[in-house]
C-alpha positions in Angstrom: 66.1 74.0 -205.6 67.5 76.8 -203.5 70.2 74.7 -201.8 71.3 73.3 -205.2 71.5 76.8 -206.7 73.5 78.1 -203.7 75.9 75.2 -203.9 76.3 75.6 -207.7 76.9 79.3 -207.3 79.4 78.8 -204.5 81.4 76.2 -206.5 81.5 78.5 -209.6 82.6 81.6 -207.6 85.1 79.6 -205.6 86.6 78.3 -208.9 86.8 81.9 -210.1 88.4 83.2 -206.9 90.9 80.3 -206.7 92.4 81.6 -209.9 92.5 85.3 -208.8 92.5 85.5 -205.0 93.9 83.7 -202.1 92.4 81.7 -199.3 91.2 84.9 -197.5 89.0 85.8 -200.4 87.5 82.3 -200.5 86.7 82.4 -196.8 85.2 85.8 -197.0 83.1 84.7 -200.0 82.0 81.6 -198.2 80.8 83.6 -195.2 78.8 86.0 -197.5 77.1 83.1 -199.3 76.2 81.4 -196.0 74.8 84.7 -194.6 72.8 85.3 -197.9 71.5 81.7 -197.9 70.5 81.9 -194.2 68.6 85.2 -194.9 66.8 83.5 -197.8 65.8 80.5 -195.8 64.6 82.6 -192.9 62.5 84.8 -195.2 61.0 81.7 -196.9 60.2 80.2 -193.6 57.6 82.9 -192.9 55.8 82.5 -196.2 52.8 80.5 -195.1 54.5 77.4 -194.0 52.5 75.7 -191.2 53.7 76.0 -187.7 54.0 72.9 -185.5 50.9 70.8 -185.6 48.4 71.3 -182.9 48.7 68.8 -180.0 46.9 65.5 -180.6 43.6 65.1 -178.7 45.3 62.3 -176.7 47.5 64.9 -175.1 44.6 66.8 -173.6 42.7 63.7 -172.4 45.8 62.2 -170.7 46.8 65.5 -169.2 43.3 65.9 -167.7 43.2 62.3 -166.5 46.6 62.6 -164.8 45.4 65.7 -162.9 42.5 63.8 -161.3 42.7 63.3 -157.5 43.9 59.9 -156.3 44.8 59.1 -152.7 45.5 62.7 -151.6 47.5 63.6 -154.7 47.0 63.5 -158.5 47.0 60.4 -160.6 50.4 61.5 -162.1 51.9 61.6 -158.6 50.3 58.2 -157.8 51.9 56.7 -160.9 55.3 58.3 -160.4 55.4 57.0 -156.9 54.8 53.5 -158.1 57.0 53.4 -161.2 60.7 53.9 -161.8 63.3 53.1 -164.5 62.9 49.4 -163.8 59.1 49.3 -163.4 57.4 51.3 -166.1 53.9 51.0 -167.7 52.1 49.7 -170.8 49.7 52.0 -172.6 48.1 52.4 -176.0 49.3 56.0 -175.8 52.7 55.2 -174.5 54.7 58.0 -176.1 52.4 60.8 -174.8 52.0 59.1 -171.3 55.7 58.6 -171.0 56.4 62.2 -171.8 53.8 63.5 -169.3 55.0 61.2 -166.5 58.7 61.3 -167.3 58.7 57.5 -166.8 59.3 54.6 -169.1 56.1 53.5 -170.9 56.0 50.8 -173.5 53.4 51.5 -176.2 51.0 49.0 -177.6 51.4 50.6 -181.0 48.5 51.1 -183.3 48.2 49.0 -186.5 49.0 52.0 -188.6 52.5 51.9 -187.2 53.1 48.2 -186.5 52.0 44.8 -187.8 51.8 43.4 -184.2 48.3 42.5 -183.0 48.4 43.1 -179.2 46.7 40.0 -178.0 46.6 39.3 -174.2 49.6 37.1 -174.5 51.6 39.5 -176.7 50.8 42.5 -174.4 51.7 40.5 -171.3 55.0 39.2 -172.8 56.0 42.8 -173.7 55.0 44.1 -170.2 57.0 41.3 -168.5 60.0 41.7 -170.8 60.3 45.5 -170.1 59.3 45.4 -166.5 55.9 47.0 -166.9 53.5 45.6 -164.3 50.4 47.6 -165.4 48.4 48.5 -168.4 47.0 52.1 -168.2 43.8 52.6 -170.1 42.1 55.9 -170.7 38.3 55.2 -171.3 37.8 58.5 -173.1 40.2 57.3 -175.8 38.9 53.8 -176.1 36.3 54.4 -178.8 38.8 55.9 -181.2 41.4 53.2 -180.4 38.8 50.4 -180.9 38.1 51.7 -184.4 41.7 51.5 -185.5 42.6 48.1 -183.9 41.7 44.5 -185.0 39.1 42.7 -182.9 41.6 40.4 -181.2 43.6 43.4 -179.9 43.5 43.7 -176.1 42.8 47.5 -176.3 39.9 46.9 -178.7 38.6 44.2 -176.3 38.8 46.5 -173.3 37.0 49.1 -175.3 34.2 46.7 -175.9 34.1 46.0 -172.1 35.8 42.6 -172.3 38.6 43.0 -169.8 40.8 39.9 -169.5 39.8 37.9 -166.4 43.4 37.4 -165.2 44.2 41.2 -165.4 42.8 42.5 -162.1 42.0 46.2 -161.8 44.6 48.0 -159.7 42.9 51.4 -159.8 39.8 52.7 -161.4 39.3 56.5 -161.1 37.8 59.2 -163.2 39.3 58.9 -166.6 41.6 56.0 -166.1 41.7 52.2 -165.5 44.9 50.5 -164.5 45.1 46.7 -165.0 47.7 44.4 -163.6 49.5 42.6 -166.5 52.6 41.2 -164.9 52.9 40.5 -161.2 
């Protein structure tokens, strides 16, 4: 409502000024209206509107898991040393993991955001297509992920302890399992 009112007022006053004043008056008026509108927007912003949402629980779990020691460094260092722009990863929490690692991560998107059921074949096809050799699984997140995924989904299967036989474990450490998807 406020932007429409500001535009309507600006059009009306501009029409009035165009009959009486020159281009300088219109420019001055435009600047006054913009300043007034910005002041209103800034004052309304502080009236109980929520701030940014709190970080999702996945963020804390992944951050903690990536800080775990692996081979004389952290899991994050281990993964960064073995991935690059051409060899990324697959993960159920691809967006968060990709942000934390600063590496390409293809997400096995949840059913709430995609109609794809990530069967073994579908996950492997995606991994091979994008150059992701490994699926990174965070056991602390599996129960929640299993509740939101269909039974045929590979993440739900892994959550139930049914790891695909032809996906060997590359690394199993505190808070993470890494499975080979594409060799």
